[in-house]
C-alpha positions as CSV (number, residue, x, y, z in Angstrom):
1,Q,187.0,78.1,158.8
2,V,188.3,81.5,157.4
3,Q,187.9,84.8,159.6
4,L,189.1,88.1,158.1
5,V,189.4,90.9,160.7
6,E,189.7,94.5,158.9
7,S,190.7,97.7,160.5
8,G,191.8,101.3,159.6
9,G,188.6,102.9,158.1
10,G,187.3,106.1,159.5
11,L,186.7,109.8,158.3
12,V,189.2,111.7,156.2
13,Q,189.0,114.9,154.3
14,P,189.7,114.8,150.5
15,G,192.9,114.6,149.6
16,G,193.8,112.6,152.7
17,S,195.0,108.8,152.9
18,L,194.1,106.0,155.0
19,R,195.7,102.4,155.3
20,L,193.4,99.5,155.7
21,S,194.3,96.2,157.1
22,C,192.9,92.7,156.9
23,A,194.2,89.9,158.8
24,A,193.3,86.1,158.1
25,S,193.0,83.6,160.7
26,G,191.9,79.9,160.7
27,S,192.1,77.5,158.1
28,I,194.0,79.7,155.8
29,F,196.0,77.1,154.1
30,S,195.4,77.5,150.1
31,I,194.2,80.8,150.5
32,N,195.4,82.7,147.3
33,V,194.0,86.0,146.4
34,M,193.1,88.6,148.8
35,G,191.8,92.1,148.5
36,W,188.7,94.6,149.0
37,Y,185.6,95.3,147.4
38,R,183.6,98.3,148.4
39,Q,180.1,99.1,148.3
40,A,178.4,102.3,148.5
41,P,174.4,102.7,149.5
42,G,172.5,101.9,146.4
43,K,175.7,100.9,144.5
44,E,176.6,97.4,143.6
45,R,180.0,96.2,145.1
46,E,183.1,97.3,143.1
47,L,186.5,95.7,143.1
48,V,188.9,98.2,144.7
49,A,192.5,95.9,144.5
50,N,193.4,92.5,144.9
51,I,196.8,90.5,145.5
52,N,197.5,86.9,145.2
53,S,200.0,85.1,147.2
54,G,202.8,85.7,144.7
55,G,202.3,89.4,145.2
56,R,200.7,90.0,141.8
57,T,198.2,92.8,142.1
58,N,194.9,93.7,140.5
59,Y,193.5,97.2,140.8
60,G,189.7,99.0,139.8
61,D,190.6,101.5,137.3
62,F,188.9,104.3,139.3
63,V,191.7,103.8,142.3
64,K,194.8,102.9,140.3
65,G,197.6,105.1,140.7
66,R,196.0,106.4,143.9
67,F,195.6,103.0,146.2
68,T,198.5,100.3,146.6
69,I,197.7,96.9,148.0
70,S,200.4,94.9,149.6
71,R,200.6,91.5,151.4
72,D,202.7,90.1,154.3
73,N,202.5,86.5,153.9
74,A,204.0,85.7,157.1
75,K,201.4,87.7,159.1
76,N,198.5,86.6,156.4
77,T,197.7,90.3,156.5
78,V,196.9,92.4,153.4
79,Y,197.1,96.2,153.4
80,L,195.6,98.9,151.3
81,Q,197.2,102.2,151.5
82,M,194.8,104.8,150.0
83,N,196.0,108.1,149.1
84,S,194.3,111.3,147.4
85,L,191.1,110.0,148.6
86,K,187.9,111.8,146.8
87,P,184.3,111.7,148.5
88,E,183.3,109.2,145.9
89,D,185.6,106.9,147.4
90,T,183.1,107.1,150.5
91,A,182.0,103.3,151.1
92,V,182.3,100.2,153.2
93,Y,185.2,98.3,152.4
94,Y,185.1,94.6,152.5
95,C,188.2,92.5,152.9
96,Y,188.0,89.2,151.0
97,A,189.9,86.1,150.4
98,V,189.6,83.2,148.2
99,R,190.4,79.7,148.0
100,P,190.8,78.1,144.7
101,S,188.3,75.5,144.7
102,V,186.0,74.6,142.2
103,P,183.9,76.8,142.5
104,P,186.0,79.2,144.3
105,T,185.4,79.8,148.0
106,I,185.1,83.4,149.0
107,Y,185.2,85.0,152.7
108,W,184.5,88.2,153.7
109,G,185.5,90.3,156.5
110,Q,183.0,92.5,158.5
111,G,183.5,95.7,156.5
112,T,185.0,99.0,157.5
113,Q,183.6,102.4,156.8
114,V,185.5,104.9,155.0
115,T,184.1,108.4,154.7
116,V,185.8,111.3,152.8
117,S,184.0,114.5,153.5
118,S,185.0,117.9,154.5
């Protein structure tokens, strides 16, 4: 019902920046929260940031102050501006969207690799 297409990952040096995009399509009515989780090999997924339809944001403690999430409701697209990237930010970043059903329904993007390395 909902498809999430994300882009913007790649290889960047420490201290560099990347901008991720996630575009939602399909049955997007009632989608509220959108954001990103990330997962590195051998580690559990962790919240990077999310934003609701009203523009309220939430960040993981380890990225707050470096990353900024924003949303263009007209384009059904969420953006994650990542600055001051560190090697420990290396992971696959998965866009997600939540429909506030009971229980909530979660949709996932295909993932985009972010590699921070010299």
